[in-house]
DSSP file (Angstrom, degrees, kcal/mol; ACC not computed):
  #  RESIDUE AA STRUCTURE BP1 BP2  ACC     N-H-->O    O-->H-N    N-H-->O    O-->H-N    TCO  KAPPA ALPHA  PHI   PSI    X-CA   Y-CA   Z-CA
    1    1 A M              0   0    0      0, 0.0     2,-0.2     0, 0.0     5,-0.0   0.000 360.0 360.0 360.0 144.9  -24.1   90.7  -55.0
    2    2 A R    >>  -     0   0    0      1,-0.1     3,-1.1     0, 0.0     4,-0.9  -0.519 360.0-111.3 -81.4 155.4  -26.3   88.1  -56.5
    3    3 A D  H >> S+     0   0    0      1,-0.3     3,-1.0     2,-0.2     4,-0.9   0.888 117.0  53.9 -55.1 -43.3  -29.2   86.7  -54.5
    4    4 A H  H 34 S+     0   0    0      1,-0.3    -1,-0.3     2,-0.2     3,-0.0   0.741 103.6  57.3 -68.1 -20.6  -27.6   83.3  -54.2
    5    5 A E  H <4 S+     0   0    0     -3,-1.1    -1,-0.3     1,-0.2    -2,-0.2   0.718 106.7  49.3 -79.4 -21.0  -24.5   84.8  -52.8
    6    6 A R  H << S+     0   0    0     -3,-1.0     2,-0.2    -4,-0.9    -2,-0.2   0.636  88.6 102.7 -89.4 -17.2  -26.5   86.5  -49.9
    7    7 A M     <  -     0   0    0     -4,-0.9     2,-0.2     1,-0.0    -3,-0.0  -0.484  60.9-147.7 -75.5 132.6  -28.4   83.3  -48.9
    8    8 A E        -     0   0    0     -2,-0.2     2,-0.4     2,-0.0    -2,-0.1  -0.629  12.5-158.6 -88.4 155.9  -27.2   81.5  -45.8
    9    9 A S        +     0   0    0     -2,-0.2     2,-0.3     2,-0.0     0, 0.0  -0.985  15.3 166.1-134.3 150.9  -27.6   77.8  -45.6
   10   10 A W        -     0   0    0     -2,-0.4     2,-0.5     2,-0.0    -2,-0.0  -0.972  31.7-117.6-154.0 163.6  -27.7   75.4  -42.7
   11   11 A T        -     0   0    0     -2,-0.3     2,-0.4     0, 0.0    -2,-0.0  -0.905  26.0-171.2-108.9 133.9  -28.6   71.9  -41.9
   12   12 A I        -     0   0    0     -2,-0.5    58,-0.2    58,-0.1     2,-0.2  -0.968  19.1-128.4-123.9 142.3  -31.4   71.0  -39.5
   13   13 A K  E     +A   69   0A   0     56,-1.8    56,-2.7    -2,-0.4     2,-0.3  -0.503  33.1 170.9 -84.1 155.8  -32.2   67.6  -38.2
   14   14 A H  E     -A   68   0A   0     54,-0.2     2,-0.3    -2,-0.2    54,-0.2  -0.992  18.1-171.0-158.7 160.6  -35.7   66.2  -38.4
   15   15 A F  E     -A   67   0A   0     52,-1.6    52,-3.0    -2,-0.3     2,-0.4  -0.977  14.3-143.1-149.5 155.7  -37.8   63.1  -38.0
   16   16 A S  E     -A   66   0A   0     -2,-0.3     2,-0.3    50,-0.3    50,-0.2  -0.929  19.2-176.7-119.2 146.2  -41.4   62.2  -38.8
   17   17 A Q  E     +A   65   0A   0     48,-2.3    48,-2.6    -2,-0.4     2,-0.3  -0.999   7.4 172.5-145.8 144.7  -43.6   60.0  -36.6
   18   18 A A  E     -A   64   0A   0     -2,-0.3    46,-0.2    46,-0.2     3,-0.1  -0.930  38.9 -95.8-140.6 163.5  -47.2   58.6  -36.9
   19   19 A N        -     0   0    0     44,-0.6     3,-0.1     6,-0.4     6,-0.1  -0.401  60.5 -80.1 -70.4 159.3  -49.2   56.2  -34.8
   20   20 A P        -     0   0    0      0, 0.0    -1,-0.1     0, 0.0     0, 0.0  -0.323  58.2 -96.2 -58.6 146.1  -49.2   52.5  -36.0
   21   21 A A  S    S+     0   0    0     -3,-0.1     2,-0.3     3,-0.1    41,-0.0  -0.287  88.8  31.5 -62.9 148.1  -51.6   51.9  -39.0
   22   22 A G  S >  S+     0   0    0     -3,-0.1     3,-2.3    38,-0.1     4,-0.2  -0.754 105.9  21.8 107.9-151.9  -55.1   50.6  -38.2
   23   23 A T  T 3  S+     0   0    0     -2,-0.3    36,-0.0     1,-0.3     4,-0.0  -0.292 131.4  14.9 -55.9 126.3  -57.3   51.1  -35.2
   24   24 A G  T >  S+     0   0    0     -5,-0.1     3,-1.7    -2,-0.0    -1,-0.3   0.456  83.1 125.9  88.5   1.5  -56.2   54.3  -33.4
   25   25 A Q  T <  S+     0   0    0     -3,-2.3    -6,-0.4     1,-0.3    -2,-0.1   0.768  74.5  52.5 -64.1 -22.3  -54.1   55.7  -36.3
   26   26 A D  T 3  S+     0   0    0     -4,-0.2     2,-1.3    36,-0.2    -1,-0.3   0.280  75.0 121.5 -95.5  10.4  -56.1   58.9  -36.1
   27   27 A D    <>  -     0   0    0     -3,-1.7     4,-2.0     1,-0.2     5,-0.1  -0.611  37.7-178.1 -80.2  94.4  -55.6   59.5  -32.4
   28   28 A V  H  > S+     0   0    0     -2,-1.3     4,-2.8     1,-0.2     5,-0.2   0.904  78.8  53.9 -65.3 -43.8  -53.9   62.9  -32.3
   29   29 A P  H  > S+     0   0    0      0, 0.0     4,-2.0     0, 0.0    -1,-0.2   0.909 110.2  48.6 -57.5 -39.3  -53.4   63.1  -28.5
   30   30 A A  H  > S+     0   0    0      2,-0.2     4,-2.4     1,-0.2    -2,-0.2   0.901 110.9  51.2 -65.1 -40.0  -51.6   59.7  -28.6
   31   31 A L  H  X S+     0   0    0     -4,-2.0     4,-2.7     1,-0.2     5,-0.2   0.920 108.5  51.0 -62.2 -44.1  -49.5   60.9  -31.5
   32   32 A L  H  X S+     0   0    0     -4,-2.8     4,-2.5     1,-0.2    -1,-0.2   0.892 110.4  49.3 -62.0 -39.6  -48.5   64.1  -29.6
   33   33 A R  H  X S+     0   0    0     -4,-2.0     4,-2.4    -5,-0.2    -1,-0.2   0.916 111.2  49.9 -64.3 -42.4  -47.5   61.9  -26.6
   34   34 A R  H  X S+     0   0    0     -4,-2.4     4,-2.1     1,-0.2    -2,-0.2   0.922 112.8  46.4 -61.7 -44.2  -45.4   59.6  -28.8
   35   35 A V  H  X S+     0   0    0     -4,-2.7     4,-2.7     2,-0.2    -1,-0.2   0.902 110.3  53.0 -66.7 -40.9  -43.7   62.6  -30.4
   36   36 A A  H  X S+     0   0    0     -4,-2.5     4,-2.5     1,-0.2    -1,-0.2   0.916 109.5  49.3 -60.1 -42.8  -43.1   64.2  -27.0
   37   37 A D  H  X S+     0   0    0     -4,-2.4     4,-1.8     1,-0.2    -1,-0.2   0.902 111.2  49.9 -61.9 -41.0  -41.5   61.0  -25.8
   38   38 A S  H  X S+     0   0    0     -4,-2.1     4,-0.7     2,-0.2    -2,-0.2   0.902 110.2  49.4 -65.5 -41.2  -39.3   60.9  -28.9
   39   39 A I  H >< S+     0   0    0     -4,-2.7     3,-1.2     1,-0.2     4,-0.4   0.932 110.2  51.1 -63.2 -45.2  -38.2   64.5  -28.4
   40   40 A E  H >< S+     0   0    0     -4,-2.5     3,-1.3     1,-0.3    -1,-0.2   0.863 104.2  58.2 -59.8 -36.0  -37.3   63.8  -24.8
   41   41 A S  H 3< S+     0   0    0     -4,-1.8    -1,-0.3     1,-0.3    -2,-0.2   0.687  94.9  66.5 -69.7 -16.5  -35.2   60.8  -25.8
   42   42 A L  T << S-     0   0    0     -3,-1.2     2,-0.3    -4,-0.7    -1,-0.3   0.677  98.0-142.0 -75.8 -17.4  -33.1   63.1  -28.0
   43   43 A G    <   +     0   0    0     -3,-1.3     2,-0.9    -4,-0.4    -1,-0.3  -0.669  63.5   6.5  88.7-148.0  -31.7   64.9  -25.0
   44   44 A L  S    S+     0   0    0     -2,-0.3    28,-2.1    -3,-0.1    29,-0.4  -0.607  83.3 145.5 -77.8 106.3  -31.0   68.7  -25.1
   45   45 A V  E     -B   71   0A   0     -2,-0.9     2,-0.6    26,-0.3    26,-0.2  -0.931  46.0-129.7-134.3 159.5  -32.4   69.9  -28.4
   46   46 A E  E     -B   70   0A   0     24,-3.2    24,-2.0    -2,-0.3     2,-0.5  -0.961  23.0-141.1-109.7 116.7  -34.1   73.1  -29.7
   47   47 A V  E     -B   69   0A   0     -2,-0.6    22,-0.3    22,-0.2     3,-0.1  -0.664  20.5-179.5 -79.0 125.3  -37.3   72.4  -31.6
   48   48 A Q  E     -     0   0A   0     20,-3.0     2,-0.3    -2,-0.5    21,-0.2   0.793  61.4  -9.1 -93.7 -34.9  -37.5   74.7  -34.5
   49   49 A D  E     -B   68   0A   0     19,-1.5    19,-2.7     2,-0.0     2,-0.4  -0.987  48.0-151.3-163.7 151.1  -40.8   73.7  -36.0
   50   50 A L  E     -B   67   0A   0     -2,-0.3     2,-0.5    17,-0.2    17,-0.2  -1.000  16.2-170.9-127.3 130.3  -43.6   71.0  -35.9
   51   51 A V  E     -B   66   0A   0     15,-2.4    15,-2.7    -2,-0.4     2,-0.5  -0.985   7.7-154.5-126.5 125.5  -45.6   70.2  -39.1
   52   52 A M  E     -B   65   0A   0     -2,-0.5     2,-0.3    13,-0.2    13,-0.2  -0.833  13.3-178.5-101.3 134.7  -48.6   68.0  -39.0
   53   53 A H  E     -B   64   0A   0     11,-2.7    11,-2.6    -2,-0.5     2,-0.4  -0.909  12.8-153.1-123.1 153.2  -49.7   66.1  -42.1
   54   54 A T  E     -B   63   0A   0     -2,-0.3     2,-0.4     9,-0.3     7,-0.1  -0.968   5.0-161.3-131.5 120.5  -52.7   63.9  -42.6
   55   55 A E  E     -B   62   0A   0      7,-1.8     7,-2.2    -2,-0.4     2,-0.6  -0.790  18.3-132.9 -93.5 138.8  -52.7   61.1  -45.1
   56   56 A V  E     +B   61   0A   0     -2,-0.4     2,-0.2     5,-0.2     5,-0.2  -0.839  35.6 169.9 -94.5 122.5  -56.1   59.7  -46.2
   57   57 A T  E >   -B   60   0A   0      3,-2.1     3,-1.8    -2,-0.6     0, 0.0  -0.694  52.6 -95.3-123.2 175.7  -56.2   55.9  -46.1
   58   58 A A  T 3  S+     0   0    0      1,-0.3     3,-0.1    -2,-0.2    -2,-0.0   0.771 127.5  52.8 -61.9 -25.5  -58.8   53.2  -46.4
   59   59 A D  T 3  S-     0   0    0      1,-0.4    -1,-0.3   -36,-0.0     2,-0.2   0.343 122.7-102.1 -91.4   6.0  -58.9   53.2  -42.6
   60   60 A G  E <  S- B   0  57A   0     -3,-1.8    -3,-2.1   -35,-0.1    -1,-0.4  -0.657  71.7  -5.6 107.3-165.8  -59.4   57.0  -42.4
   61   61 A G  E     - B   0  56A   0     -2,-0.2    -5,-0.2    -5,-0.2    -7,-0.0  -0.331  52.9-165.8 -66.6 146.0  -57.1   59.8  -41.7
   62   62 A W  E     - B   0  55A   0     -7,-2.2    -7,-1.8   -36,-0.1   -36,-0.2  -0.779  11.3-162.0-136.0  88.6  -53.6   59.0  -40.6
   63   63 A P  E     - B   0  54A   0      0, 0.0   -44,-0.6     0, 0.0     2,-0.3  -0.343   9.2-178.0 -73.2 152.1  -51.8   62.1  -39.1
   64   64 A S  E     -AB  18  53A   0    -11,-2.6   -11,-2.7   -46,-0.2     2,-0.4  -0.966  15.5-141.3-141.2 158.3  -48.1   62.4  -38.7
   65   65 A L  E     -AB  17  52A   0    -48,-2.6   -48,-2.3    -2,-0.3     2,-0.5  -0.976   3.3-156.2-122.2 136.3  -45.8   65.0  -37.3
   66   66 A T  E     -AB  16  51A   0    -15,-2.7   -15,-2.4    -2,-0.4     2,-0.5  -0.961  13.5-158.3-107.9 128.2  -42.5   66.1  -38.6
   67   67 A V  E     -AB  15  50A   0    -52,-3.0   -52,-1.6    -2,-0.5     2,-0.5  -0.922   3.1-162.0-109.9 125.2  -40.2   67.7  -36.0
   68   68 A Y  E     +AB  14  49A   0    -19,-2.7   -20,-3.0    -2,-0.5   -19,-1.5  -0.928  27.2 154.6-106.6 128.0  -37.4   70.0  -37.1
   69   69 A F  E     -AB  13  47A   0    -56,-2.7   -56,-1.8    -2,-0.5     2,-0.3  -0.942  31.0-150.3-149.3 165.0  -34.7   70.5  -34.4
   70   70 A S  E     - B   0  46A   0    -24,-2.0   -24,-3.2    -2,-0.3     2,-0.1  -0.950  40.4 -89.9-134.2 157.8  -31.1   71.3  -33.7
   71   71 A D  E >   - B   0  45A   0     -2,-0.3     3,-1.4   -26,-0.2   -26,-0.3  -0.441  33.9-128.3 -64.8 140.0  -28.8   70.3  -30.9
   72   72 A A  T 3  S+     0   0    0    -28,-2.1   -27,-0.2     1,-0.3    -1,-0.1   0.768 106.8  60.6 -62.3 -25.7  -29.0   72.7  -28.0
   73   73 A E  T 3         0   0    0    -29,-0.4    -1,-0.3     1,-0.2   -28,-0.1   0.702 360.0 360.0 -75.2 -20.1  -25.2   73.1  -28.0
   74   74 A D    <         0   0    0     -3,-1.4    -1,-0.2     0, 0.0    -2,-0.1   0.492 360.0 360.0 -70.0 360.0  -25.1   74.4  -31.6
């Protein structure tokens, strides 16, 4: 078998979220609370991964989180 024939593929849902730009954009605890609220609003999901990124802006660091998840029923 060729490598590409052995590979499984699947689709995973995701979203990215950051604090509003400007004052407080670098507040990681606030970002984590916002993301937690967003995850809860999705209903029953299984979070597969969380990835934090930080963009450097004129106002300083601007972290964001990308959440990868699947429906709990899948």
